[in-house]
N, C-alpha and C positions, 0 to 999 in steps of 0.2 A: 671179245678177248677172254682168253682161258685164265681163269684164277691162279696165283701163284702161291703155294704155301711153302715156306721157308721152315723148314725141321726135319726130324729125325723119325723114321716110322717107329723105333722102338721108345720113344718119348711117349710118356703116358698124356702130356699136355697136347702132343701133335695128335697122338691117336683120337684123342677127344674130338679134334676137329675134323680129321679126316672121317670118324664115322659118322659125322654130323654130313660131311658133304656127301658121303655114300648114301644116306639115309634120304637126301633131297635130291638125289640124282644129279649131281653137278660134276661136270668136267673141271678138273683141277691139274696142276702140275706140281709134283712135291718136288722142290728144290733142295735137296740134302745140304745139311749145315754139319760139317765135321768138329764136334763139341771137344773131341780130344786134341785136335789141333788148334783149337780155341777160336776158330774161324767165328764164332759169336761174339767174341769181344774185339773183333777187328773193327775199324772206323766204318767200312762199308756196313756192316750189319747194325751197328749200334746206332747208325741213323736211322734204321727201321725201327728198331727198339733199344732205347737208351740204356735198359736193365740187362742188355745182352742174353736175353733168355727166349728160348724157342716154344711155340711156333710164332712165326709173323705171316701175316695173309696180306696179299697185295691184289686188288681189284679196282679196277675201273677208276684209277686214281686216287683211291684211299688206302691207307696203310694200317693195318690193325694187328695189335699184341693182346696177350692175356686171353687163353684158350676160351673161357667162359663168354666173354664178351663177343669173340669171334663167332662161336656156335649160335649166339643170339642173333647176330647180324647176319648169317647165312640161314637159319632158320625164318627169319623176316623177309629178307631180302628174295628169298626163293620160295616163299609162302604157296606159290600155285604148283609148285613140283613135290614130287616124293611124299613122304610121310608128313603130317601136320605135327611138329613136335612142340608146337606153342600153344595148341587149342585156341588159336585166333578168334573162332567162330563163338566161343562160349566165355564170358567174361570170368566168371567164377572159377572154371576149370583151367583158365589162363593164370589167374592169380595163385591158385595151388600149384600150379608147374612152377611158378617164381619162387615159391615158399620151400618147395623140395629142392629146387637147383641152390637154393641159399644154404639149406640144410647139408647138402654135398659139399658144399665150398667151406662152411664154417664148423661142422662136426665132423661128418665121416672122413673126408681128405686129410684134416690135421692129424687124426689117429691113425689112418691107413699109411700115409707117404712116408713116415720115419721107418716104419717097417719094410718098405719096398728098398728105401733107400741102403738101409743097413744090409738087409739079406742079400739083394742084387748088386747094387751099384758099389759098394766098398771092396767087395772080394775082386772087381774087375780091374781096380786100381792097386791091388796088393795090401788092401787096409783090413784089419779084422772087424769084423761087427760088433757093435755094443750090444750085448744082451739085456743090458740094464735099460737102454732106448727102446730096445724091442719090446721088453717086458711091460714097461710103463704103457707103451702104446697100444699094447693088446688088452690092457684093462680099460682104456679108454674106448677102444674098438666094442669090446664086449657091451659096454653101456649103449652104444650106439645101435649095436645090432639088436639089443633087446627092445628098443624104441621102434626099429624097423619091424621087428616082428610082430609086434603090437599094431602097428600101422598096417601092415599086409594081411592082418586077419579079416580086414573089411574091404580091401582094395586089391585088384591083381597087381596093380603098380603103385608107386609112390603117391603120385598126384591125383590118381583115380584109377577107373578101369580103363585105363588108355596109356600106351607107351608114348613118352615126351622126353625132353631135354634133361630132366629131372632124374630119369634112369640112365638114359645115354651118359650122362657125366660120370656115372658110376664105373662104366664098363671097363676103362683101360687100368685102373687101379687094382679094381677087383681081380681083373685078369691075372696080374701078376701075382696078387695075394693067394689066388687058389694054388699056385705052385708052389707055395711055402710050406714048411710042416705044420702050420696053424689053421688051413683050410677048414678044419672042423668047426671053427667057429661060424661059418657060414653054413655047413652041411648039417650041423647039429640044431639050427634053427629052420624046422621045416619050411615056414613060409618064405624066408629069407633065400633058402635054398631052391626053391620053386621059382621065386623071383628071377634068382640070379642064372638059373637054367633057361628062363625063357629070353631074358635080354641076350644072353651070350649065344643064344641059338638064332639070332635073327640075320639076315644074309650080310647085312652092313658090318654086324660086328665080327662075323667069321672073316670077311674079307680084310677088316683091320688086323685081326689076330694074326694072319698069315705073316705080317712084318715084324710082330712082337716077340721075337726070340732074343732079347738081350737078357744077358747074365742068366744062362739056364745052367743050373748045378745039379 
């Protein structure tokens, strides 16, 4: 049975899962969900995710939502194929992967997401971006990136000298951020810049990026 991923290729959360599936060399079907037509708020979709958000993964009798939970599931279930994203053979390294996936979720994404929403999503529906929100988020992001710059001074990637889910989870949001006028926040930090160039150059990342042309300005 081929996995079914309900979502939208331009969605950062969907892209996060798609990148993981490509890293694990897993065949899947992307089932488009028209957010503008509010298909995600219809009973059929709400039966899969009661919060009405993409993506949703259907696999072998189980239905999952929340992108980071899905990537953890995929990385564990398909541990024998593709790239080892969870460092399952090394307890300490696996623990650090979990720490830095939490950092992305709790520190990095909350600072990054409002910028992307304001700069890309609002104009698409004819709403003026709120620069106050952007500025506040940029200040938060600067502090997070300072921590990353220090962390990456001793490691090639966030959890160690190996690419993992901790890095992968950053790709979609950072991909869009680098198209904004504030990409210097990454480029002015040499270690963060090198890390970003490394993760964005991966074949899986490039494949995902092909579908991420939302809100080009």
